[in-house]
N, C-alpha and C positions, 0 to 999 in steps of 0.2 A: 655186654650188650653194643659196648660204644669201639670194639674192638673190629679193625681194620682185616679182616679175616679173608677167606676165599669165597666165604660168603657171599661177606658182604662184595668183594670184588666182582662178582657174578653178578646182582644184585646190581649193582653200579649199570655194567654193559645193559643188561635189559633193560635199566629202565632210560641208561641212554640211546640204545637202538627203539624201543616205542615211539621217544621223542623226536629222532631225527624219521622217522618212516610219517609219523603223526604232522608234521611241517611240510611234506612234503606230499600230503594225500591232496589230491585233485581229478574227478570233483572228489570234494568231502560227505563222506555219507552221514543223512540226518541222523541214524538211531530213533527209536520211540520207545515211551516207557511200559513200564512192564508192572505188575501188582508186587506188594510186599512180598505175600504170599507164595509166590511167582519166584520171584529172587531169592527167596527164604529156601526153597525146594532147591534152586539152581546150584546157590551156594554152599548149604549147610553151614552147618559153625563158622566162623570167623575166628570169633575171640577164645581164647580157647589157653589152657593152664600155660601147658609148652609154646604155643604158637604154631602156625602153621606152613611156617617159613616160607623165604620172600621169594621162592619162585612161584608158590602155588597161588602168594596171594597176588602178584603179577599178573600171574593169569587168570584168575575169576576178575581183575581189574579187567583185563583186555578183553575178555572173551567174553564177558557177563555184564560187567558193572557199566562200562564205557559205553557200549550198543544201546543199554536203558537210559541213556542221557543224551539230553539232545545236542547235538552240535551247536552252539550261536552263531560259527562261525560259516556254514556249511552256505553255499551258495545263493539256494531258493529260501533260505529262514529269513523271512521278510516281517515277521510279525514282534508285537513290543517294540525294542530296540534291539537288533541284532549285536554282534563285535565282530571284529574281521583283525585281531591281532596280528602285526606285522613277524614273521617267522623268527625276527632280530632276539622283538620283544620278549617272543616265548619263550624262545630260547634263553636269553638273560634271565626269565624269572629262575629260572633252576640255577644260576648263578647265589640272587639274591638269597636263595632257600638256602643253599650249600655255604654261605658268607656268613652265615647267623649274628648280622648287624642289626643292634637295635635303631630304629632311627628316631625315638624320642628328645635324644639330646645333640649340641655340638659335640660335647668331650667325648661320649661315645659312637657317635655317628657321624662327625667330622663331613668325611669324603664322600660318604652316601648324602647327606644334608648338602653340600657344597653341590653335589649334583642332579639331587631333587629341586635346588633354588632354581640353579640355571633354565631348566624346562619349567619353573615356574615363572619366571622371567619372561619366556615367549611367550606364554599363554597372555601375561599381564600386557605386552607388548600388542598384540595382537587384540586385543580387549580395550586398547588404549587406555587402561589405568596409567598413571603418572609414577614419575620416578618416585622410589622408596617405597611404591606395593608391593607386599609378601603375602606368602599365608603358608598353605600343605597339603601333603595331598594326605586325604581322610578314604573310610570305604566307597561310600558312594552320595549319591546327589542328597537322599533323604538325609547320612549324617554330615554332609555339609550345606543344605539348607537349614539344618538344628541349629549348628556353629552360628553360622551366622545369625541367624532370629535373636540368639542369647545376647550376640554381641550389640548387635541393633538395640534393643531391649535395653541393656546394661547403658547404651549410650544416651539412649532418651532419657534415661532418669537423671544421668550425672546432668542433661541440660535440664531439666526438671528442678534441679538442688541447686544449679547454679543460676536459677528465675524464682530462689524463693519457693515454690510448688513445689506442691507431695506429689506422691507417685498415686498412682490411678490405682480404684479398689482391683479390677483385671486392666491385664495389658490388652490392645489387640491390634493385628496387623490386616491390613488393604490386600486385597488380591483379589484376581478374575476370577468369574465362574468355570473358567478354562484352567487355574492353576492345577498343577499337577497335587496328589492324593497327598503327598510328601507332607506339603503345607498346613494342610489341615494338620495333621495325624501330630504332625512338630510341635504346634501351637498348643494341642492338646495336653503334649507332655510336661510346656510348659504352663498349664493351667490359664492359657492364652485364648484369644477369640482370634477368628478368622473373618473380616468382614467381606462380604464375597458383592462384586460389584459388578453390574453389567457391563458387556463388550459390546462394539459398534457392530455395523454387519460385516466386516470383516473378521469378525471373531476378537477384536485386539482389547485389551485395555486402553482408553485412552485419559490423557492429561484433564481433559474437563470431568472426565467421570472419578476418576483421583481425590480432583480438586474438590468438588461435589462430596464425596466421604468426608475429606478431611474436615469439611466446613462443619459437619455433623457431631464427626467425634474425635478431633485433631490433639487431645488434653491424654486421651489414651491411648493413641497411633505409638506403635514402636517402630514402625517402617513397614516402607509399602514394597511388596514381595513383585514383580514384576517377568513375565518369562518369555526368551528368546530362541522359543522353538517349543511351542506346546506336544506334549505326546503325543495325543489324538490324530489331532491334525498337520501340527508343524506350524502354528501361527506366531510370530512375535510379536509382540507387544509396544503400542505406541512408546516407545525407550524415552525420546527427544521432548515428546510435550510430556509425561512422568517426569520426566528427570528436572525439568525446567521449575515444573511445581514445587517438586520434592528442592530443589536448591532456594525456591524463595520461602518454602515452609520451613526450613532447616529439619528436614524427615530425611530416615535414613531410608536408601533407593537399594534395595536385594534384586540381584539377575540371575534368575536361574538359567543355564544354558547349558544343563546335565546334556540333554543333545542335541538341543542347535547351536548349540554354542561352538561345536565343533565347525562350524562353514564358516566364521573366520579367519581359521586359516588362510581360506583362499583367499589373496586378492579382488577378485572378480568378484563375490558373493560379500564383501567385510559393508559395501552400503546396505545393505537389506539389515544393519545392527544400527544405522544413524540413533546415535544419541545414546548410545552403552557405552562414553567418556563419562557418562554422569554417575554410574555405577558408585557404592561404597562397598561392597560386595558382592561376589561371581562368585559362580561356582559351572564349570563344564567337564564332564566325565571322561578321560581318553579312553575309558574299556568302552562305551559308544560308537563314536565315529571316529577318536583320533587318534586308533588301532592298536592301545594297548591291551593287556590280556585283564583280565577281572582281578583284585577289584580296585581303581582308582579314579578318585575323584579328586579334582584339582581346586583348592575355596583359595580363592586372594581377595582380601581387604584392601582400601583406600587405604587406611593409617593403622597400620599391623598391631602396636599399640592399643588401640583400642579392642582390638580383640585378645589380645595380651592380658588385658585387665580383667578379661572377663573368665578366660581359660586358666591361665598360671595357675600352679596349684602350687602351694605351699607346705612344705616339712620338712623335719630337720635333716634326714636323710638325702633329703634332694637340695640342698642349699649350698652344696660343693658343687653343683652344676653351675652356675651361675660366674664363679672365676675363669670360664673355661669358654667364653663366648656371649653374647645376649638373643642366640638366635635357635632355641629350642623348639624342635616345632609341635613338640609337645602343647607348647603355650597357647598355640593358634587354635584350637577345638577340643571337643568334647572328648577327650580321650586321655590319656597317658601313656599305656602302653603302646607301640605304634609301631609295622612293619616299615621297609621302606619302599614302600608300595610304586614310588613314583619312579623307579632306579627303569623297571623296564621301561616304562616312556620315553625316558630321557637318552637310554641305550639306542632303542630304535631312531630318536629322533638326531641323534650323533650321527649314529650309521648313513642315515637315509638322503638326510637335510631338510629345512624344511619346505624346498622345493615339490618335492615329493607328494609331501601329506598335503599341499593345493593341488596340486593334480590328481590326484586319489580323490579329495572334497570335491572337484570339478565333474572327475569321473560320474561318481555317484548321485550327485546334482542332475547332471544330463540323462541319467538311468532314470530319474525320476519325471523327466520332460518326456522323456519316449515312452516310458508307460504309460502317464498321464494322456497322450495319444492315441495308444493303443486300446484304451479303454474308452477312449470318446467315440472310438468309432467301431467300437463291438456293437452289435444290435443286441446281445443279450445283458450288457452294464449300462450303468449310468455313473458317469463321473459327478463330485461331489462338487467339487470346489477345485480352482485350477493349483498347483502346487507350489507352496511359498519357499521348502525347503527340501527335502528328499522324503515325504510323505506320500502318498496317492493314496486320497479316498473315493472309495464308490460303493455301488449298489448291484447286487445281483436281480436283474427283475424278474419279478415275478416269484421271488423263496422266500417262505415264511425265515422265522428267526430258528427255527429245529432244520431246517435245511442247512442254511448256514451252517451249522453246527456239523451235522452232519458230514456232509461235505469235508470240511476242513477235517474230520476225523481221518476220512477217506483217502485223502492225500497225504497225513502225517504217513499213515501206517505204509500207504505205499512209496512213498519215500520220494515223492514228485515232489511238494512242496510242504514247506511251512507256513503256512496264511492260516491267522483264525478271525472270527469274526469281533468286531466290537460295536459299538452305538454312537449315535449320532443324531439329534432333532429329532431322538424318541426312536427314531428305527434302526435296525439291523444295517452294518455295511461291512466292504471287507476294507482291508488298511495294508498298503503296501509301505514297509519305513526301507529305505535303501539307505545302506551304510559299507558295505562293501563292494568294494569295487573290480570282483572277480566276478562279482552278477555280471551277465551278458543279455543282451537283446533278444536271444534265444531263449531264454531262461524264462524272462516277461512273456514273451509271444507263448510258450508251452502250459506257462500258468493260466491265462487268456484263454485258450484252447480249452483246458481242461472244465473251464471255468462254464462251460457250455453244457457238460450234464454231469447227475449225483450218480 
């Protein structure tokens, strides 16, 4: 199975051909889902005693399985939070897999970890985190939020112990009603509560509301979870007001910037995040709006030692690692085994430079402004609010929830666009999320025109 024979050489050439052709596609086809029964009929048995061979397996993927999976970097994929990895990042992902590097310890992956830390240092810089900050790349925002919340809880327990106080029977996290679903889910994993706090008229969590919640629950609060770019609306919480309250009360402030934090890469838009420098922990997903392939979340701590106290695992067979430097990425999150998933992001940053990233962010922010203007001027649409980041939310006048759903399914199968309904204020809405700088004004105009009819 491991011999590099003619069959493997042929397979390698086939895979490299596909990767080369895929990175050159423009426009990118959307694809469409198929049923499991349909796929079983098209593919037949693929796991067999003797194997089906590399050529057949690759042909099945290319002809059947890949077209049955949506291309998230499709220029009119505007639902959820899409992705638009650079060609450099995608191609280097092949190198990461081929290199067989374990990215959990300095001993085993020093070169890879050093490069990942270069990328993390840049993220820390644009997020105004102090010198000495650091962290690790984890699979996604959910794991990033969980890891930060665990570190925050343990830090709170340590502070209570220093004051001679006992731990609460049940920990709690303060967050807004707009916070990402992963926060509540991960709190449940921790057997903790989330105290959902009201937002202001601009849908932001504010310092005043956090202070009021702390007055009532302070002895059991492990952290305040803020959001720098909510998924549904793109809202940035009152980071300065909340940060001031957290500093005064000695409470950990976590900033979930999984989607929106990428806009920090643009100096033009950094002022939107005023107060982010108060963060004790911060996440952003490069696989969303920083042009990296899945799966890649940058998790950073103001004090990495606080995270290490929570996450470093001890075992006899692991003790040898400590003699080879004190930066083992596995010490900073809920994991041990890890892929060097930050390397494609690092490689793309190194290839293109940070100015190219700033330019790409600015392009997508401008797309949101243009889309909002076009929606606002369309008789059949109503703009919900002016965009803060690159999310545009609007209603299709006169349609009920089923019509929203039917239209989305039709245009997906047409290959016209991937735009699915969301909900806001108890009503169905459509939502554009722009992260792909290859999306054009013509793409937006086409979708808006197509919204005139079912």
